[in-house]
C-alpha positions in Angstrom: 66.9 117.6 103.2 65.4 114.7 101.3 66.7 111.1 102.4 68.4 110.3 99.6 70.6 114.3 100.1 71.6 112.9 103.7 72.6 109.5 102.7 74.7 110.8 99.6 76.3 113.3 102.6 77.0 110.4 104.1 78.2 108.0 101.8 80.3 111.2 101.1 82.1 111.6 103.8 82.9 108.0 104.2 84.9 107.5 101.1 86.8 110.7 101.3 87.6 109.2 104.7 88.5 105.4 103.2 89.9 107.6 100.5 92.9 109.6 102.5 93.4 106.2 104.8 93.9 104.8 101.5 97.0 107.5 101.7 97.9 107.1 104.7 98.9 103.3 104.0 100.5 103.8 101.2 103.2 106.6 103.1 103.1 104.3 106.0 104.3 101.6 103.8 106.9 103.5 102.6 107.5 104.8 105.4 108.9 101.3 106.7 111.7 100.8 104.6 113.4 104.1 105.3 116.7 104.1 107.4 115.4 106.3 110.5 116.9 109.9 110.4 116.1 113.1 111.1 113.7 113.5 107.8 112.0 109.8 108.3 111.4 111.1 112.0 109.9 114.5 110.2 107.8 111.8 107.6 106.5 110.2 110.4 105.6 112.7 112.6 103.3 114.0 109.7 102.0 111.4 108.9 100.6 110.7 112.7 99.0 114.3 112.6 97.4 113.7 109.2 96.1 109.6 111.1 94.9 111.2 114.2 93.4 114.0 111.5 91.2 110.7 109.9 90.6 109.3 113.4 89.5 112.6 114.8 86.9 112.9 112.0 85.2 109.3 112.4 85.1 109.3 115.7 83.1 112.4 115.7 80.7 111.4 113.0 80.3 108.4 115.0 79.6 111.1 118.5 76.7 113.0 116.3 75.1 109.5 114.5 74.7 108.1 118.0 73.3 111.3 119.3 69.6 111.1 117.2 70.0 108.7 114.1 71.4 108.9 110.6 69.0 111.7 110.1 70.2 114.4 112.3 74.0 112.7 112.4 73.5 113.7 108.4 72.2 117.0 108.9 74.6 117.6 111.7 77.3 117.1 110.2 76.5 119.2 107.2 75.3 122.1 108.6 78.3 122.3 110.7 80.9 122.1 107.5 82.6 119.0 109.6 83.0 117.8 105.8 84.3 120.4 103.3 86.9 122.0 106.8 87.9 117.4 107.0 88.6 117.7 103.1 90.5 121.0 103.5 92.8 119.8 106.6 93.7 116.8 104.7 94.8 118.5 102.1 97.1 120.2 104.1 98.3 117.1 105.4 99.1 115.8 102.7 101.0 118.2 100.9 102.9 118.4 104.2 103.1 114.3 104.8 104.6 114.6 100.2 107.5 117.6 100.8 108.3 115.7 104.1 108.5 112.7 101.3 110.4 114.0 98.5 113.0 115.4 101.9 113.8 111.4 102.7 113.6 110.4 98.6 116.6 112.8 99.0 118.4 110.2 100.8 117.1 106.9 99.9 117.5 106.8 96.1 114.4 108.3 93.2 113.7 104.3 93.0 111.7 104.7 96.5 110.2 107.9 95.1 109.0 106.7 92.0 107.3 103.5 94.0 105.7 105.9 95.8 104.8 108.3 93.1 103.1 105.1 91.0 101.3 104.2 94.5 99.8 107.3 95.0 98.9 107.8 91.1 97.1 104.5 91.0 94.6 105.5 94.0 94.2 109.2 92.5 92.8 107.2 89.5 90.3 105.5 91.7 89.7 107.8 93.8 88.6 109.9 90.3 86.5 107.1 89.0 84.5 106.8 92.0 83.8 110.6 92.1 82.8 111.2 88.7 80.2 107.6 89.4 78.9 110.1 92.4 78.7 112.7 90.0 76.9 111.0 87.1 74.6 109.7 89.5 73.5 112.9 91.5 72.5 114.2 88.2 71.1 111.2 86.9 68.9 109.2 89.8 67.2 106.7 87.6 64.9 106.4 89.8 63.4 109.3 90.1 62.8 108.9 86.8 58.9 108.9 85.1 58.0 105.0 83.4 55.2 104.5 81.3 54.8 101.0 82.1 52.2 100.5 79.0 55.9 100.7 77.0 57.5 97.7 78.6 57.6 94.7 76.3 55.2 92.6 78.2 52.2 95.2 79.3 49.1 94.8 78.7 49.0 97.0 75.9 51.5 96.0 74.0 49.5 93.3 74.1 50.2 90.6 71.3 52.4 92.4 69.4 55.1 90.4 67.6 58.6 89.5 68.8 61.1 88.0 66.5 60.4 84.4 65.0 62.6 81.6 66.2 65.7 81.4 63.6 65.6 84.9 61.7 67.8 88.2 63.9 70.5 85.7 64.4 73.1 87.8 64.0 71.6 91.0 65.2 70.2 89.7 68.4 73.5 88.2 68.3 75.3 91.2 68.3 73.0 93.4 70.9 73.2 90.2 73.2 77.0 90.6 72.6 76.7 94.5 73.8 74.9 94.1 77.1 77.7 91.6 78.4 80.4 94.2 77.5 81.4 96.2 80.8 83.6 98.3 78.6 80.8 98.5 75.7 79.4 101.8 74.8 76.5 103.3 76.7 74.2 103.3 74.3 73.5 100.7 71.2 71.5 102.8 68.5 69.5 100.5 66.0 67.7 102.4 63.6 66.1 102.2 60.2 63.7 102.7 57.6 59.6 102.1 59.5 58.6 98.7 59.4 61.4 96.8 59.1 61.5 95.8 62.6 63.0 97.3 65.5 59.8 97.4 67.6 60.2 93.0 67.5 63.8 93.8 67.5 63.1 95.1 70.9 60.9 93.2 71.9 62.9 90.7 71.8 65.4 92.1 73.2 64.0 92.9 76.3 62.4 89.4 76.8 65.6 88.1 76.5 67.2 89.7 79.4 64.7 89.7 81.1 64.7 86.0 81.2 
């Protein structure tokens, strides 16, 4: 197993623990607003089981890590199936906590249930975004891509090839600059046109500006 794979597994375990811990915090905050009853007691017991499960996983992970270092720890966690087992058990415990919460909301009203669902939904959306980013990183590790050093705008092979003269292509360069600074912008800026109209010149100028 490569170092990057080991690191990815370790990060996955910590992110999963953080996500489950955040769900637990939402439940605990809502639990604190309830009036004591048999239903709330059962809800609290379900939360304790989830909390204990999260702490148990973290304690086990720390114990293995201290035995032989990070690489050994990750290898042991992966081979033993602890990550998969931890996630599966968390799902079971979260379902149980959700069931107990639904019993409680019958006593406190619809508003309590709506607030709980809204907070959990918001948390799930963030988790899905993070999971999506992780998958993209796994599929496209830019550090592994081969590069052509001679193709960079400041390489010796490029020599004295032209860049845009001051005061020219102002609107287009501003449009590209705005795109590079927009975190919600499209992933690709497609600069197209007939041969010889200056696409490469514009690209060199943009690269130089960004580098500076």
